[in-house]
N, CA, C and O of each residue as an XYZ file, in Angstrom:
920
protein
N       1.169     -1.024     -0.136
C       0.184      0.167     -0.208
C       0.723      1.459     -0.194
O       1.229      1.711      0.899
N       0.793      2.277     -0.925
C       1.447      3.375     -1.080
C       0.647      4.296     -0.234
O      -0.572      4.214     -0.390
N       1.242      5.452      0.932
C       0.716      6.133      1.145
C       1.781      7.626      1.201
O       2.994      7.636      1.414
N       0.913      8.771      0.947
C       1.790      9.751      1.026
C       1.469     11.083      1.860
O       0.356     10.944      2.365
N       1.935     12.103      2.132
C       1.658     13.265      3.252
C       1.411     14.491      2.561
O       2.063     14.577      1.521
N       0.819     15.273      2.764
C       0.341     16.477      2.817
C       1.514     17.305      2.306
O       2.341     17.101      3.194
N       2.046     18.042      1.499
C       3.274     19.272      1.379
C       2.973     20.331      2.332
O       1.921     20.208      2.959
N       3.708     21.354      2.555
C       3.292     22.426      3.090
C       2.448     23.463      2.385
O       1.915     24.375      3.017
N       2.333     23.335      1.161
C       1.222     24.231      0.605
C      -0.078     23.831      0.794
O      -0.953     24.376      0.122
N      -0.428     22.773      1.776
C      -1.964     22.240      1.781
C      -2.550     21.693      0.632
O      -3.742     21.731      0.325
N      -1.482     21.104     -0.070
C      -2.229     20.170     -1.324
C      -2.601     18.832     -1.192
O      -1.985     18.135     -0.386
N      -3.444     18.397     -1.806
C      -4.051     16.931     -1.333
C      -2.701     15.783     -1.943
O      -2.127     16.108     -2.982
N      -2.440     14.968     -1.490
C      -1.733     13.905     -1.667
C      -2.757     12.872     -1.568
O      -3.385     12.592     -0.547
N      -2.907     12.163     -3.067
C      -3.666     10.758     -2.998
C      -3.222      9.636     -2.789
O      -2.129      9.523     -3.345
N      -3.575      8.580     -2.168
C      -3.729      7.529     -1.695
C      -4.020      6.148     -2.492
O      -5.147      6.334     -2.950
N      -3.716      5.234     -2.778
C      -4.278      4.169     -3.953
C      -4.313      2.932     -2.631
O      -3.236      2.629     -2.119
N      -5.277      2.435     -2.262
C      -5.169      1.256     -1.409
C      -5.220     -0.322     -2.389
O      -6.002     -0.562     -3.309
N      -4.363     -1.042     -1.960
C      -4.107     -2.273     -2.434
C      -4.278     -3.460     -1.220
O      -3.644     -3.489     -0.165
N      -5.048     -4.180     -1.554
C      -5.408     -5.551     -1.016
C      -5.257     -6.612     -1.465
O      -5.744     -6.780     -2.583
N      -4.662     -7.577     -0.932
C      -4.526     -8.859     -1.758
C      -3.766    -10.111     -1.099
O      -3.290    -10.028      0.033
N      -3.695    -11.111     -1.768
C      -3.540    -12.800     -0.966
C      -2.703    -13.377     -1.957
O      -3.072    -13.651     -3.099
N      -1.756    -13.525     -1.569
C      -0.739    -14.282     -2.187
C      -1.105    -15.635     -2.618
O      -1.655    -16.338     -1.770
N      -0.846    -16.254     -4.091
C      -1.547    -17.162     -4.564
C      -0.115    -17.836     -4.989
O       0.979    -17.540     -4.508
N      -0.423    -18.977     -6.173
C       0.991    -19.768     -6.343
C       1.481    -19.154     -7.506
O       2.659    -19.228     -7.855
N       0.168    -18.251     -8.414
C       0.952    -18.031     -9.543
C       1.269    -16.476     -9.408
O       1.538    -15.914    -10.470
N       1.276    -15.709     -8.258
C       1.928    -14.312     -7.811
C       0.726    -13.888     -7.203
O       0.142    -14.755     -6.552
N       0.095    -12.505     -7.268
C      -0.656    -12.149     -6.074
C      -1.921    -11.612     -6.832
O      -1.848    -10.885     -7.823
N      -3.002    -12.017     -6.302
C      -4.291    -11.522     -6.693
C      -4.754    -10.375     -5.880
O      -5.396    -10.652     -4.868
N      -4.466     -8.757     -6.241
C      -4.715     -7.835     -5.843
C      -6.054     -7.326     -6.280
O      -6.545     -7.556     -7.384
N      -6.701     -6.495     -5.166
C      -7.627     -5.755     -5.476
C      -7.390     -4.500     -5.241
O      -7.073     -4.105     -4.119
N      -7.508     -3.761     -6.216
C      -6.966     -1.815     -6.020
C      -8.368     -1.280     -6.057
O      -9.296     -1.585     -6.806
N      -8.301     -0.330     -4.984
C      -9.473      0.351     -5.008
C      -8.914      2.018     -5.519
O      -7.716      2.287     -5.434
N      -9.761      2.890     -5.958
C      -9.637      4.037     -6.285
C      -8.575      4.945     -5.131
O      -8.372      4.411     -4.040
N      -7.983      6.200     -5.405
C      -7.543      7.121     -4.834
C      -8.273      7.883     -3.799
O      -9.354      8.327     -4.186
N      -7.975      8.119     -2.689
C      -9.117      9.119     -1.912
C      -7.972      9.995     -1.204
O      -6.901      9.586     -0.755
N      -8.436     11.208     -1.218
C      -7.651     12.063     -0.657
C      -7.521     12.536      0.709
O      -8.587     12.949      1.167
N      -6.632     12.590      1.409
C      -6.219     12.884      2.655
C      -7.005     14.144      2.834
O      -7.395     14.995      2.034
N      -7.169     13.940      4.704
C      -8.136     15.132      5.245
C      -7.071     16.078      5.358
O      -5.933     15.759      5.702
N      -7.549     17.627      4.975
C      -6.807     18.841      5.110
C      -7.424     19.519      6.233
O      -8.392     20.124      5.773
N      -7.331     19.720      7.530
C      -8.115     20.265      8.562
C      -7.938     21.857      8.417
O      -8.922     22.570      8.613
N      -6.851     22.355      8.119
C      -7.349     23.788      7.519
C      -8.283     24.261      6.796
O      -9.008     25.247      6.925
N      -8.184     23.333      5.895
C      -9.185     24.140      4.690
C     -10.574     23.172      4.148
O     -11.457     23.478      3.347
N     -10.359     21.864      4.955
C     -11.677     21.116      4.760
C     -12.568     20.972      6.361
O     -12.222     21.257      7.508
N     -13.710     20.456      5.849
C     -14.525     20.662      7.010
C     -14.828     18.756      7.083
O     -15.180     17.972      6.202
N     -14.526     18.570      8.421
C     -14.638     16.865      8.587
C     -15.607     16.170      8.478
O     -15.468     14.948      8.537
N     -16.568     16.613      8.331
C     -18.255     16.219      8.266
C     -18.209     15.685      6.653
O     -18.251     14.548      6.184
N     -18.088     17.202      5.932
C     -18.006     16.475      4.384
C     -17.212     15.096      3.503
O     -17.399     14.324      2.562
N     -15.985     15.529      4.826
C     -14.733     14.581      4.461
C     -15.390     13.031      4.754
O     -15.309     12.181      3.868
N     -15.966     12.762      5.896
C     -16.441     11.763      6.278
C     -17.753     10.972      5.351
O     -17.821      9.757      5.166
N     -18.729     11.991      4.849
C     -19.566     11.566      4.057
C     -19.182     11.433      2.740
O     -19.986     10.879      1.991
N     -17.784     11.946      2.140
C     -17.374     11.598      0.874
C     -17.006     10.152      1.139
O     -17.407      9.317      0.328
N     -16.196      9.710      2.316
C     -15.439      8.461      2.488
C     -16.505      7.212      2.821
O     -16.083      6.056      2.860
N     -18.092      7.565      3.086
C     -18.980      6.653      2.955
C     -19.177      6.757      1.377
O     -18.627      5.799      0.833
N     -19.699      7.493      0.608
C     -19.614      7.427     -0.728
C     -18.573      6.103     -1.568
O     -18.830      5.223     -2.389
N     -17.354      6.541     -0.859
C     -16.129      6.071     -1.629
C     -16.379      4.663     -0.989
O     -16.199      3.808     -1.856
N     -16.792      4.016      0.428
C     -16.996      2.576      0.171
C     -18.258      2.062     -0.444
O     -18.328      0.949     -0.965
N     -19.116      2.791     -0.376
C     -20.382      2.435     -1.657
C     -19.385      2.119     -3.077
O     -19.218      0.967     -3.476
N     -18.835      3.184     -3.680
C     -18.485      3.043     -5.173
C     -17.510      1.883     -4.871
O     -17.876      0.956     -5.594
N     -16.397      1.483     -4.113
C     -15.974     -0.090     -4.327
C     -16.749     -1.379     -3.467
O     -16.162     -2.424     -3.187
N     -17.889     -1.148     -3.183
C     -18.288     -2.129     -2.451
C     -17.966     -2.442     -1.145
O     -18.267     -3.540     -0.678
N     -17.453     -1.694     -0.578
C     -17.030     -2.137      1.078
C     -18.126     -1.722      1.990
O     -18.231     -0.588      2.457
N     -19.072     -2.879      2.251
C     -20.145     -2.846      2.897
C     -19.998     -2.509      4.413
O     -18.865     -2.696      4.857
N     -20.926     -2.052      5.280
C     -20.391     -2.131      6.507
C     -21.197     -3.302      7.493
O     -22.256     -3.325      8.121
N     -20.120     -4.205      7.263
C     -20.032     -5.545      7.812
C     -19.321     -5.973      8.357
O     -18.281     -5.316      8.376
N     -19.300     -7.275      9.157
C     -17.765     -7.557     10.116
C     -16.965     -8.254      8.953
O     -15.910     -8.707      9.397
N     -17.096     -8.439      7.877
C     -16.099     -8.985      6.908
C     -15.241     -7.812      6.386
O     -14.073     -7.893      6.006
N     -16.104     -6.587      6.436
C     -15.002     -5.560      6.117
C     -15.005     -4.519      6.951
O     -14.874     -3.409      6.437
N     -15.156     -4.618      8.451
C     -14.916     -3.207      9.165
C     -13.395     -3.230      9.607
O     -13.052     -2.206     10.198
N     -12.382     -4.226      9.435
C     -11.253     -4.099      9.550
C     -10.982     -3.181      8.296
O     -10.301     -2.195      8.579
N     -11.293     -3.264      7.206
C     -10.431     -2.997      5.743
C     -11.068     -1.387      5.924
O     -10.445     -0.542      5.281
N     -12.096     -0.948      6.633
C     -12.883      0.468      6.266
C     -12.046      1.232      7.697
O     -11.796      2.436      7.633
N     -11.760      0.642      8.616
C     -10.980      1.158      9.605
C      -9.673      1.592      9.076
O      -9.184      2.705      9.271
N      -9.081      0.530      8.320
C      -7.946      0.777      7.734
C      -7.529      1.873      6.669
O      -6.446      2.438      6.525
N      -8.717      2.003      5.966
C      -8.914      3.233      5.024
C      -9.001      4.635      5.655
O      -8.523      5.667      5.184
N      -9.585      4.518      6.624
C      -9.633      5.776      7.494
C      -8.581      6.277      7.607
O      -8.159      7.275      7.021
N      -7.846      5.348      8.700
C      -6.644      5.610      9.143
C      -5.348      6.144      8.431
O      -4.480      6.907      8.856
N      -5.484      5.489      7.179
C      -4.158      5.889      6.114
C      -4.720      6.956      5.085
O      -3.997      7.652      4.371
N      -6.021      6.989      5.102
C      -6.454      8.286      3.985
C      -6.350      9.542      5.242
O      -6.291     10.750      5.015
N      -6.348      9.216      5.914
C      -7.067     10.772      7.102
C      -5.783     11.784      7.005
O      -6.081     12.978      7.017
N      -4.258     11.427      6.901
C      -3.415     11.969      6.823
C      -2.393     12.010      7.681
O      -2.770     11.796      8.833
N      -0.944     12.252      7.543
C      -0.254     11.984      9.307
C      -0.608     13.069     10.362
O      -0.748     12.913     11.575
N      -0.707     14.061      9.717
C      -0.936     15.111     10.883
C      -2.103     14.833     11.886
O      -2.065     14.881     13.116
N      -3.145     14.532     11.065
C      -4.622     14.286     11.669
C      -4.609     12.789     12.282
O      -5.406     12.341     13.106
N      -3.583     12.163     11.721
C      -3.473     10.535     12.249
C      -2.930     10.662     13.637
O      -3.441      9.905     14.462
N      -1.840     11.605     14.123
C      -1.259     11.909     15.122
C      -2.406     12.459     16.036
O      -2.623     11.840     17.078
N      -2.930     13.225     15.834
C      -4.298     14.132     16.726
C      -5.354     13.193     17.080
O      -5.986     13.287     18.132
N      -5.651     11.805     15.738
C      -6.579     11.021     16.218
C      -6.193      9.995     17.470
O      -6.959      9.588     18.344
N      -4.582      9.653     17.278
C      -3.930      8.869     18.189
C      -3.590      9.439     19.583
O      -3.147      8.791     20.532
N      -3.830     10.565     19.556
C      -4.023     10.991     21.097
C      -5.155     11.602     21.300
O      -5.021     12.565     22.055
N      -6.229     11.426     20.923
C      -7.528     11.746     20.900
C      -8.004      9.990     21.606
O      -8.587      9.832     22.679
N      -7.639      9.062     20.830
C      -8.001      7.677     21.010
C      -7.294      7.262     22.391
O      -7.891      6.506     23.158
N      -6.242      7.673     22.651
C      -5.126      7.213     23.734
C      -6.039      7.381     24.964
O      -6.761      8.338     25.243
N      -5.748      5.702     25.941
C      -4.510      5.016     26.004
C      -4.912      4.117     24.943
O      -3.966      3.460     24.509
N      -5.957      3.903     24.429
C      -6.390      2.714     23.364
C      -5.591      3.014     21.825
O      -5.587      4.161     21.379
N      -5.150      2.264     21.327
C      -4.436      2.587     20.448
C      -5.726      2.657     19.327
O      -6.749      2.012     19.556
N      -5.571      3.629     17.895
C      -6.483      3.712     17.054
C      -6.991      2.314     16.215
O      -8.059      2.284     15.602
N      -6.330      1.508     16.268
C      -6.641      0.704     15.241
C      -7.317     -0.620     16.210
O      -7.617     -1.726     15.762
N      -7.442     -0.214     17.489
C      -8.563     -1.085     17.972
C     -10.267     -0.681     18.577
O     -11.051     -1.177     19.386
N     -10.249      0.659     17.522
C     -11.211      1.087     17.681
C     -12.514      0.975     16.352
O     -12.059      1.075     15.212
N     -13.781      0.813     16.448
C     -14.433      0.344     15.657
C     -14.713      1.797     14.298
O     -14.481      2.965     14.612
N     -14.985      1.592     13.528
C     -14.980      2.626     12.431
C     -15.994      3.805     12.909
O     -15.571      4.941     12.692
N     -17.288      3.700     13.536
C     -17.979      4.350     14.222
C     -17.240      5.397     15.246
O     -17.353      6.623     15.254
N     -16.365      4.473     16.200
C     -16.089      5.333     17.134
C     -14.610      6.182     16.562
O     -14.193      7.226     17.062
N     -13.890      5.356     15.263
C     -12.532      6.459     14.651
C     -13.113      7.322     14.255
O     -12.485      8.380     14.315
N     -14.525      7.419     13.663
C     -15.267      8.543     12.635
C     -15.428      9.833     13.446
O     -15.109     10.956     13.056
N     -16.200      9.378     15.132
C     -16.509     10.329     16.190
C     -15.583     11.183     16.954
O     -15.834     12.191     17.616
N     -14.162     10.425     16.676
C     -13.319     11.418     17.295
C     -12.482     12.317     16.955
O     -11.974     12.990     17.852
N     -12.144     12.547     15.647
C     -12.170     14.016     14.831
C     -13.202     14.496     14.293
O     -13.067     15.577     13.721
N     -14.802     13.721     14.311
C     -15.643     14.925     14.130
C     -15.787     15.789     15.485
O     -15.888     17.016     15.465
N     -15.787     15.081     16.565
C     -16.039     15.865     17.687
C     -14.571     16.886     17.697
O     -14.735     18.106     17.712
N     -13.640     16.508     17.692
C     -12.272     17.382     17.995
C     -12.363     18.738     16.951
O     -12.459     19.884     17.393
N     -12.315     18.397     15.429
C     -12.729     19.447     14.523
C     -13.515     20.120     14.249
O     -13.406     21.159     13.598
N     -14.698     19.530     14.810
C     -16.147     20.483     14.771
C     -17.093     20.279     15.738
O     -18.123     19.607     15.675
N     -16.481     21.157     16.964
C     -17.272     20.940     17.993
C     -18.593     21.440     18.042
O     -18.795     22.488     17.430
N     -19.471     20.947     18.601
C     -20.986     20.987     18.714
C     -21.280     22.546     19.160
O     -20.921     23.051     20.224
N     -21.825     23.025     18.377
C     -22.236     24.903     18.740
C     -23.333     24.768     19.287
O     -23.945     23.722     19.070
N     -23.928     25.805     20.181
C     -25.217     26.212     20.600
C     -25.747     26.989     19.270
O     -25.218     27.804     18.515
N     -27.292     26.246     19.332
C     -28.266     26.759     18.480
C     -28.523     27.682     18.228
O     -28.958     28.037     17.133
N     -28.276     28.524     19.429
C     -28.623     30.150     19.546
C     -27.594     30.846     18.815
O     -27.842     31.662     17.928
N     -26.394     30.508     19.205
C     -25.382     31.325     18.473
C     -25.144     30.731     16.722
O     -24.886     31.532     15.824
N     -25.252     29.571     16.531
C     -25.593     29.747     15.170
C     -27.040     30.756     14.484
O     -27.005     31.645     13.633
N     -27.971     30.312     15.082
C     -28.889     31.516     14.493
C     -28.678     32.589     14.642
O     -29.294     33.368     13.914
N     -27.748     33.126     15.614
C     -27.231     34.555     15.564
C     -26.730     34.853     14.587
O     -27.007     35.838     13.903
N     -25.949     34.073     14.389
C     -24.875     34.160     12.911
C     -25.655     34.448     11.827
O     -25.431     35.385     11.062
N     -26.786     33.486     11.710
C     -27.704     33.577     10.462
C     -28.619     34.812     10.520
O     -28.660     35.314      9.397
N     -29.186     35.325     11.190
C     -30.086     36.462     11.456
C     -29.184     37.758     11.393
O     -29.675     38.816     10.998
N     -27.984     37.678     11.749
C     -26.733     38.691     11.288
C     -26.179     38.608      9.632
O     -25.274     39.342      9.235
N     -26.661     37.904      9.011
C     -25.812     37.956      7.976
C     -26.656     39.345      6.762
O     -27.820     39.708      6.589
N     -25.425     39.720      6.212
C     -26.196     40.485      5.293
C     -25.475     40.819      4.136
O     -24.248     40.725      4.175
N     -26.086     41.227      3.028
C     -25.414     41.137      1.945
C     -23.787     42.129      1.561
O     -23.596     43.318      1.305
N     -23.136     41.288      1.650
C     -21.600     42.285      1.450
C     -21.456     43.182      0.133
O     -22.267     43.001     -0.775
N     -20.706     43.899      0.035
C     -20.660     45.163     -1.083
C     -20.388     44.401     -2.075
O     -21.189     44.706     -2.959
N     -19.584     43.424     -2.500
C     -18.802     42.570     -3.540
C     -19.190     41.267     -3.863
O     -18.755     40.471     -4.695
N     -20.378     41.187     -2.782
C     -21.070     40.081     -3.061
C     -22.198     39.787     -4.075
O     -22.998     40.720     -4.013
N     -22.477     39.120     -4.732
C     -23.441     38.414     -5.403
C     -24.852     37.839     -4.821
O     -24.878     37.014     -3.908
N     -26.010     38.355     -5.439
C     -27.187     37.600     -4.774
C     -27.038     36.185     -4.657
O     -27.317     35.808     -3.519
N     -26.642     35.122     -5.557
C     -26.364     34.044     -5.882
C     -25.643     33.472     -4.702
O     -26.080     32.529     -4.042
N     -24.432     34.136     -4.457
C     -23.298     34.086     -3.425
C     -24.128     34.127     -1.638
O     -24.009     33.434     -0.628
N     -24.943     35.324     -2.015
C     -25.476     35.669     -0.544
C     -26.525     34.445      0.011
O     -26.765     34.090      1.165
N     -27.017     33.980     -1.211
C     -28.050     32.737     -1.011
C     -27.461     31.447     -0.427
O     -27.958     30.683      0.401
N     -26.060     31.380     -1.178
C     -25.425     30.136     -0.824
C     -24.881     30.423      0.463
O     -24.349     29.476      1.044
N     -24.900     31.322      0.919
C     -24.162     31.663      2.304
C     -25.153     31.273      3.494
O     -24.912     30.656      4.531
N     -26.439     31.869      2.981
C     -27.178     31.814      4.151
C     -28.052     30.311      4.166
O     -28.689     29.985      5.168
N     -28.002     29.505      3.017
C     -27.898     28.238      2.840
C     -27.339     27.474      3.630
O     -27.947     26.689      4.357
N     -25.969     27.622      3.583
C     -24.811     26.880      4.644
C     -25.301     27.455      6.309
O     -25.424     26.660      7.242
N     -25.506     28.742      6.432
C     -25.463     28.986      7.948
C     -26.937     28.268      8.182
O     -27.078     28.038      9.383
N     -27.809     27.945      7.583
C     -28.865     27.031      8.028
C     -28.652     25.919      8.612
O     -29.314     25.392      9.506
N     -27.448     25.456      7.952
C     -27.091     23.783      8.426
C     -26.921     23.884      9.696
O     -27.228     22.852     10.292
N     -26.546     24.740     10.353
C     -26.548     24.369     11.755
C     -27.293     25.119     12.720
O     -26.918     25.320     13.876
N     -28.675     25.646     12.059
C     -29.647     26.095     12.814
C     -30.689     25.530     13.335
O     -31.508     26.149     14.016
N     -30.765     24.214     13.048
C     -31.467     23.027     13.533
C     -32.972     23.778     12.899
O     -33.791     23.915     13.807
N     -33.265     24.071     12.101
C     -34.596     24.935     12.109
C     -35.383     23.556     11.487
O     -34.673     22.627     11.102
N     -36.937     23.439     11.394
C     -37.598     22.656     11.005
C     -38.078     22.808      9.563
O     -37.767     23.866      9.015
N     -38.671     22.063      8.973
C     -38.894     21.780      7.311
C     -39.652     23.174      7.550
O     -39.041     24.231      7.391
N     -41.016     23.147      7.942
C     -41.634     24.514      8.259
C     -41.053     26.134      8.476
O     -41.566     27.227      8.236
N     -39.857     25.763      8.994
C     -39.236     27.074      9.257
C     -38.251     27.571      8.420
O     -37.919     28.729      8.165
N     -37.793     26.380      7.992
C     -36.491     26.535      6.783
C     -36.852     27.803      5.835
O     -36.196     28.841      5.915
N     -37.882     27.661      4.975
C     -38.148     28.375      3.858
C     -38.002     29.894      4.355
O     -37.195     30.783      4.086
N     -39.094     29.817      5.171
C     -39.769     31.490      6.072
C     -38.566     31.986      6.578
O     -38.457     33.202      6.420
N     -37.516     31.376      7.201
C     -36.796     32.018      7.842
C     -35.535     32.261      6.601
O     -34.700     33.130      6.852
N     -35.462     31.791      5.796
C     -34.351     32.174      4.508
C     -35.189     33.086      3.787
O     -34.406     33.750      3.107
N     -36.207     33.427      3.597
C     -37.001     34.467      2.745
C     -36.967     35.701      3.718
O     -36.759     36.808      3.222
N     -37.142     35.592      4.953
C     -37.043     36.842      5.937
C     -35.250     37.275      6.086
O     -34.663     38.357      6.109
N     -34.928     36.268      6.141
C     -33.502     36.861      6.314
C     -32.518     37.296      5.049
O     -31.460     37.922      5.117
N     -33.152     36.803      3.941
C     -32.696     37.377      2.483
C     -32.926     38.907      2.651
O     -32.088     39.803      2.752
N     -34.318     38.968      2.653
C     -34.808     40.148      2.353
C     -34.416     41.282      3.115
O     -34.373     42.373      2.546
N     -34.073     41.170      4.532
C     -33.523     42.110      5.254
C     -32.129     42.178      5.260
O     -31.616     43.118      5.867
N     -31.396     41.330      4.680
C     -30.093     41.342      4.601
C     -29.815     41.893      2.880
O     -28.662     41.936      2.450
N     -30.531     42.132      2.353
C     -30.291     43.279      0.966
C     -29.814     44.283      1.144
O     -29.720     44.590      2.333
N     -29.422     45.023      0.388
C     -28.432     46.214      0.626
C     -29.607     47.428      0.058
O     -29.833     48.454      0.699
N     -30.264     47.098     -1.214
C     -30.804     48.159     -1.970
C     -32.360     48.047     -1.206
O     -33.058     47.071     -0.933
N     -32.540     49.448     -1.011
C     -33.626     49.793     -0.154
C     -34.940     49.400     -1.321
O     -35.912     48.700     -1.040
N     -34.685     50.020     -2.614
C     -35.807     49.814     -3.147
C     -36.279     48.311     -3.857
O     -37.406     48.153     -4.325
N     -35.135     47.154     -3.854
C     -35.520     45.750     -3.751
C     -36.279     45.508     -2.660
O     -37.302     44.825     -2.703
N     -35.832     46.043     -1.640
C     -36.534     45.664      0.144
C     -38.146     45.871     -0.080
O     -39.074     45.098      0.159
N     -38.138     47.527     -0.763
C     -39.441     47.684     -0.489
C     -40.424     46.973     -1.632
O     -41.635     46.959     -1.411
N     -39.901     46.386     -2.848
C     -40.653     45.768     -3.596
C     -41.032     44.276     -3.075
O     -42.070     43.706     -3.413
N     -39.922     43.644     -2.090
C     -40.317     41.988     -1.948
C     -41.266     42.352     -0.778
O     -42.138     41.527     -0.505
N     -41.193     43.525     -0.040
C     -41.723     43.642      1.442
C     -43.366     44.091      1.324
O     -44.136     44.365      2.244
N     -43.622     44.066     -0.158
C     -45.058     44.693     -0.640
C     -46.093     43.247     -1.146
O     -47.318     43.209     -1.263
N     -45.150     42.231     -1.357
C     -45.810     41.021     -1.696
C     -45.712     39.952     -0.771
O     -44.997     40.100      0.220
N     -46.319     38.917     -0.956
C     -46.213     37.824     -0.320
C     -45.426     36.425     -1.354
O     -45.813     35.475     -2.035
N     -44.129     37.051     -0.927
C     -43.112     36.173     -1.848
C     -43.097     34.904     -1.034
O     -43.555     34.874      0.108
N     -42.519     33.763     -1.685
C     -41.979     32.789     -0.938
C     -40.535     33.140     -1.202
O     -40.272     33.985     -2.057
N     -39.216     32.301     -0.245
C     -38.113     32.406     -0.483
C     -37.458     32.377     -1.705
O     -36.594     33.238     -1.863
N     -37.716     31.384     -2.849
C     -37.093     31.306     -4.188
C     -38.058     32.344     -5.003
O     -37.497     32.879     -5.959
N     -39.230     32.661     -4.811
C     -39.616     34.173     -5.840
C     -39.123     35.521     -5.363
O     -39.360     36.545     -6.004
N     -38.469     35.516     -4.291
C     -37.516     36.649     -3.704
C     -36.324     36.701     -4.201
O     -35.879     37.743     -4.682
N     -35.637     35.565     -4.150
C     -34.593     35.306     -4.726
C     -34.681     35.773     -5.826
O     -34.113     36.816     -6.150
N     -35.646     34.857     -6.844
C     -35.637     35.111     -8.732
C     -35.819     36.659     -9.005
O     -35.193     37.152     -9.943
N     -36.829     37.622     -8.058
C     -36.957     39.008     -8.238
C     -35.902     39.795     -7.956
O     -35.740     40.779     -8.678
N     -34.704     39.476     -6.560
C     -34.116     40.327     -6.576
C     -32.905     39.904     -7.734
O     -32.398     40.891     -8.266
N     -32.394     38.613     -8.179
C     -31.465     38.792     -9.088
C     -32.319     39.595    -10.273
O     -31.612     40.525    -10.660
N     -33.436     39.570    -10.899
C     -33.678     40.081    -11.990
C     -33.624     41.842    -11.616
O     -33.482     42.663    -12.521
N     -33.745     42.199    -10.328
C     -33.266     43.550    -10.318
C     -31.908     43.752    -10.370
O     -31.485     44.820    -10.813
N     -31.168     42.907     -9.991
C     -29.316     43.334    -10.064
C     -29.305     43.431    -11.344
O     -29.181     44.575    -11.781
N     -29.429     42.287    -12.346
C     -29.377     42.182    -13.498
C     -29.543     43.392    -14.368
O     -28.778     43.944    -15.158
N     -31.255     43.734    -13.835
C     -31.486     45.149    -14.387
C     -30.928     46.463    -14.556
O     -31.034     47.195    -15.541
N     -30.130     46.739    -13.136
C     -29.052     47.355    -12.562
C     -27.946     47.397    -13.277
O     -27.624     48.495    -13.732
N     -27.353     46.577    -13.469
C     -26.399     46.456    -13.765
C     -26.415     46.317    -15.518
O     -25.340     46.485    -16.094
N     -27.467     46.055    -16.210
C     -27.807     46.535    -17.639
C     -27.795     48.033    -17.588
O     -27.155     48.553    -18.502
N     -28.406     48.914    -16.652
C     -28.722     50.399    -17.026
C     -27.323     50.880    -16.414
O     -27.036     52.070    -16.538
N     -26.432     50.008    -15.755
C     -25.177     51.142    -15.341
C     -24.533     50.860    -16.630
O     -24.171     51.863    -17.244
N     -24.256     49.447    -17.310
C     -23.771     49.153    -18.390
C     -24.067     50.268    -19.736
O     -23.212     50.807    -20.439
N     -25.061     50.356    -19.794
C     -25.636     51.475    -21.116
C     -25.535     53.121    -20.509
O     -25.721     54.052    -21.293
N     -25.251     53.354    -19.172
C     -25.212     54.569    -18.631
C     -23.576     55.058    -18.657
O     -23.130     56.205    -18.651
N     -22.960     53.949    -18.684
C     -21.234     53.827    -18.822
C     -21.130     54.062    -20.268
O     -20.917     55.248    -20.518
N     -21.215     53.303    -21.292
C     -21.666     53.196    -22.412
C     -21.605     54.889    -23.359
O     -20.811     55.422    -24.135
N     -22.873     55.236    -22.762
C     -23.523     56.786    -23.257
C     -22.494     57.617    -22.907
O     -21.940     58.308    -23.763
N     -22.062     57.646    -21.384
C     -20.947     58.655    -21.091
C     -19.438     58.691    -21.755
O     -18.698     59.656    -21.944
N     -19.210     56.985    -22.103
C     -17.929     56.980    -23.160
C     -18.331     57.780    -24.030
O     -17.689     58.831    -24.021
N     -19.279     57.714    -24.925
C     -19.816     58.131    -26.188
C     -19.747     59.702    -26.254
O     -19.199     60.273    -27.197
N     -20.307     60.342    -25.248
C     -20.500     61.592    -24.927
C     -18.733     62.181    -24.653
O     -18.238     63.180    -25.175
N     -18.306     61.582    -24.056
C     -16.835     62.084    -23.894
C     -15.816     62.138    -24.825
O     -14.944     63.007    -24.863
N     -15.983     60.818    -25.879
C     -15.384     61.263    -27.344
C     -16.219     61.756    -27.969
O     -15.745     61.615    -29.096
N     -17.173     62.266    -28.104
C     -17.936     63.386    -28.838
C     -17.286     64.715    -28.337
O     -16.824     65.541    -29.125
N     -17.275     64.894    -26.817
C     -16.420     66.262    -26.627
C     -14.883     66.316    -27.246
O     -14.313     67.300    -27.718
N     -14.422     65.070    -27.114
C     -12.927     65.152    -27.239
C     -12.635     65.189    -28.808
O     -11.511     65.497    -29.205
N     -13.660     64.872    -29.688
C     -13.246     65.011    -30.773
C     -13.599     66.333    -31.440
O     -12.990     66.774    -32.414
N     -14.761     67.010    -30.769
C     -15.289     68.417    -31.235
C     -14.012     69.550    -30.771
O     -13.765     70.619    -31.329
N     -13.370     69.004    -29.688
C     -12.084     69.987    -28.882
C     -10.969     69.674    -30.071
O     -10.404     70.681    -30.497
N     -10.704     68.809    -30.472
C      -9.536     68.309    -31.489
C      -9.946     68.919    -33.094
O      -9.048     69.063    -33.923
N     -11.275     69.229    -33.399
C     -11.566     69.834    -34.697
C     -11.457     71.404    -34.454
O     -10.899     72.176    -35.234
N     -12.115     71.790    -33.175
C     -11.734     73.378    -33.104
C      -9.967     73.840    -32.932
O      -9.505     74.912    -33.324
N      -9.252     72.839    -32.319
C      -7.807     73.045    -32.545
C      -7.251     73.126    -33.820
O      -6.255     73.824    -34.010
N      -7.930     72.311    -34.973
C      -7.293     72.228    -36.201
C      -7.766     73.345    -37.096
O      -7.333     73.572    -38.226
N      -8.930     74.177    -36.307
C      -9.073     74.868    -37.356
C      -8.377     76.292    -37.353
O      -8.041     76.817    -36.291
N      -8.169     76.908    -38.603
C      -7.061     78.236    -39.093
C      -7.168     79.379    -38.085
O      -8.260     79.935    -38.202
N      -6.537     79.818    -37.306
C      -6.581     80.884    -36.401
C      -6.405     82.017    -37.452
O      -5.538     81.949    -38.322
N      -7.145     82.915    -37.350
C      -7.265     84.407    -38.370
C      -6.321     85.101    -38.099
O      -6.170     86.185    -38.662
């Protein structure tokens, strides 16, 4: 089995897992695709573990007794040298390879992503505003990401998204328009994006006219300079 370690630039080093049993005519190997190491500085541990589950599905590594040791070994070898040392400390005094997969996954999950208070997460969500250099689409993505930790019910989710989206907009004109009707969250987003596109088009047209006007004035000035002086 070949393993690599991430470099100082934080690039992923990919690992190829090979399992096999010696036979009389050589090695009968089963090779599994490469899987990225975990980068604690730039990645979310929850997403990493979710992708690892998809990796198991892709290679038919089922969650059963026959594959239990294999699933643990893939996690331990894929997580990377730095995170492996952290995991060893978290498992102490036990060795990591004595833990079940669920136990191994829980240790880094609790370490890299400690449980936050729901009220604090909702405060972050309800404080979100559209930044000056942020597009409507990016603001929507940010809000949806923030709701992931707020524990809203299905009934609460869209109403909260709509309300925070409208309150977080910078344009008073768009706010007034959205507050004048009973918009759903998606309808409010569509209307705001349309307004954003219209403003951009108007600005482009205005800038174009200003450019043409400036060029016309410059041309007129040049013509006057070229006229003969009596």
